[in-house]
N, C-alpha and C positions, 0 to 999 in steps of 0.2 A: 290343783288337783280337781277342783270342781269342773274345770274345762275338760280334763281328761275323762272324767265320769260321763259328762254330757256327750263327748265324742264317741265313747264306747257304746253308750246307750243308743245313740243315733245309728251307728253302723250296724248294731245287732238288730235294731228295729227294721232297718232297710233290708237286712238279710232275711228276716222273718216275713216281713210284708213285701213280697216279691216286687222288685223295682219294675218288672215288666208286666205286672198285673194290670188288667184293664180297669178293675174296680178300685176305688180309693177306700181301703179298709183301715179303720182307725185301730189303735192298739187295743182298746176295750173290746172292739168287735172281733179282733184276732183272737183274744182270750176265749171268747164265747165259741167261736168257730173251732178252736183247738179242743175245747171241752166237748163239744158235740161230736167231733171227729173221734175222740178217744172213747166215748161212752155210748156211741150208737153204731148201727150198721143199717143196711137197706131195709131190714125187717123190724128193728126195734129202735125207736127214737128216745129222746130224753124229754123230760117235762121241764117247763120253765122254773119250777120250784127247785129242782135239782141244780140247775144252772146258778140261780141266785144263792142258794145255800153253799154251794161249793166255791163260788167265786166271790162271796161276800157282797153281793149286789142286792139292792132293794127290788121289790116287784116292779115298781115303775121304771127303774133303770133297765131291768131285764126286758121288759115290754118294749121300751124305746130302742134298745139294741136289736131285738128280734124284728121289730118293724123295719128298721133300717136295713138289716140283712135280707129281709124278704123283698123289700123294694129293689135291692141290688141283685136279686136272683140267686142268693147264696144258700138260702134255706127254704124248706117247705114246712108248713104246719099241716098235720094230718090228725083227724080224730083218732083217739086212742081206741084200739080194739078191746082193751080190757075195761075201759070206763068211757063211755060215749060222751060224758060231760067234759072230758079233758082233751087237750091237744098234746101231741108228741111232736118234737122238733127233729127234723132230718136235714142233713146237708144235701144239696143237689149233687148229681153226679159230677158236674164240672167243678163244684167247690171241693168235693172230696178229692178229686185229682189235683187241684191246686194245693190243697193241704199236704197231700203226699209229696208233691214236688218241693214245697217249703221245708218239709221234714228232711228230705234228702239233701237240700241245700244247707240246712242248719247242721246236719250230720257232717257234711264236707267241711264246714267252717270249724267245727269242734275238732275234727281229725287234724286239720291244718294247724290249729292253735296248739294241740298236744304235740304235734311233730315239731313245730317251731320252738316251743318252750322246753320240750323234753318232759319226761314222765315226772321228775321231781318237782319242777317249777309248776307244771300243770296241776299236780296234786296240791301244792301250796296255794295256787290260785283258787281251787275249789274250796279249800279250807277257809281262805280269806273271804270269798264271796258268800259262803255259808254264814260266817260271822256278820258280814255286812247286812245280809238279809234279815238275820235276827235283830240287829240293831234297828233296821228300818221298820220291822214289824211292830216295834214299840211306838208309843205316842211320840210324835215329833216334839222337840224341845219348845218350838214356837207355841204350840197349843198349851203346854204346861205353863209357860211364862204368862200367857194371856189369862189362864185360869187364875193364877196367883194375883194378877193385877186387878181382876174384877171382884175378888173377894175382900 
């Protein structure tokens, strides 16, 4: 079962992280890009605090990801028009287009999955994945057992 989960995750990651993309985008970077895509446009960016708070990332982690994405030419940092002490983060036009393409590709995958599984099985898959995500959101058992051993 573990192998099946790993294979499914790998295939979904490859679908999301375009196999023909020129840049090597890591999964954590893809999450940040998706967040920026969703909550910004060409006139209004997002600030790093919003990214960290929404994705559960520390400030240093956000800074590291943003630095990496800027080096790859995926994002731009611009001074905020509302507060000149802050920066807003924007996707570059090329990155915005790549994300639009990724969303289109993922939409095609989802439609294919629903078509192949049928409505009933697809609904059951969603219910099961929702349960799995809730389970994974709790502390992993390994951390709990280590805490018990150290006390």
